[in-house]
N, C-alpha and C positions, 0 to 999 in steps of 0.2 A: 538383519537389514530391513526386514518387514516392519518391525516395531519403529525403527528410525524413519522410515517413509510415512508410517501412520501418524507418527508424532509431528512430522513436518506438515502433512496434509492438515492436521488439526489446527496447529498454530498458524498456518497460512490462511486457513478458511476463517479464522477469527480476525486476522488482520484485513483481510480482503473486505469482509462484511463491515468492519468498522470504518474502513476507508471509503466504502460507498456513501457514507453519510457526510463526507467532507467536500470541500470545492474541488479537491483533486481526484475526484472519483474516475474521471475520464482516464487519467494515467493508469489507474488499476485495470480499467476495461481494456485498455490498449496492451498493457503488459501481459494480461491473461490471454487475451486474444493471440498475441504473438507466441506464448508457449503453446496453446492449442494448435495453432497453424503448423507448428513443427511436427506434430505427431498426427493430427486430424485436419488437414487443411480445409476440408469441406465442412467442418462443424464450427470453425473459428467465428464466423459470422453469427451463428446461432448462440454461441457462448457469449459473445459480445452483447447481443440483444437480451440474453437471459440475465446478464449483469445489470441492465438497465431496469428490467423487471424486478430484479432483487432490490435494487436501490429504491424503487417506488414502494416496494412492500416493507422495506426496512423503515422509511420514513413514516409510513403509516403506522407500523408497529411502535415506533418511538412516539408518535403523536398520541397513539392510544395507550401508551405506557404498557405495552404488552411484551414483556421480556421473554415469554415462551416463544412468541412469533419470531422474535429476534434470534433466539437460540436456534430455533428450527431452520432458519436460514444459514446459520453457521454450520449446522449439521448436514444440510443439502451440499453446501459447497466443500465441506470436508470429505464428502463421498465422491464428489466429482473430481477433486484434486488427487485423491488417493487412486482412483482409476487411471488418471492421466499419468501419474507417476509410476504406477504398475505397468503401463504400456510403454514407458520410456524412462528408465531410471536415471539416464543422464540428465534429465530435466531438474533433478533435485538440486544441483548446484546453482542452476539458473534461477530456480524458484527461491532459493536462500538469498540470492543476490536482490532479487525484486523485493523480498521482505525487508531485507536490510534498508533498502531506499525508503520504504514506507514507515518503518519504525523510527526514523529519524523525523521527529515532528517539526514542521515547518510553522513559523509564527503565523497566527491568522491576522487578517486584517484588523487593526485596532489593538493588537496585542502591544503591551508596553515592554520594551527591550531596554534594559539597563546595562550600560557599559562603563566601566571604570578603568582609568589608567593613571599611572604615576610615572612622570618624566623626572630624571635627575641629571645633573651636569649639563652637557650641551646636547642632550637627546631631544628627540622631537616624537611626539605620538600622534598617530592619524588613525581615526576610528571612522567606520562607516557602516551603515546598516544595510547597505547594498553596494552598488558600484562606486568605486573610489578612483579618481584620476588625479594624480600628484605630479606636478611639474616643478622644475627648479631644484635647488639643492635641498 
């Protein structure tokens, strides 16, 4: 079980650090803050602030093309997540759920999305890149 938690902490740290460089980084901050709040309610605010600092360090590392610094951030969060999971093993399932959310890449603004459809007979095709409201038959 220890090896499984260590592997989860490792993959989670990689995803967390990668996501901190995206426009959705605040969702990462909120999700991890929620996990910490369940085990260490008094530390959750500090963890959220640390994620902001990690984000700034990550952006600086990427600007400087410093892969070692970026990897250091991953190692730091791996250690933190491992300690969190050791304190409450039941968080493993919740952390996996959070990771699944972040591993589903959302299209960035300006990304091209191509949709193809074929209708035959009397069928109708409706495609939308976002919200679709259809009225009538």
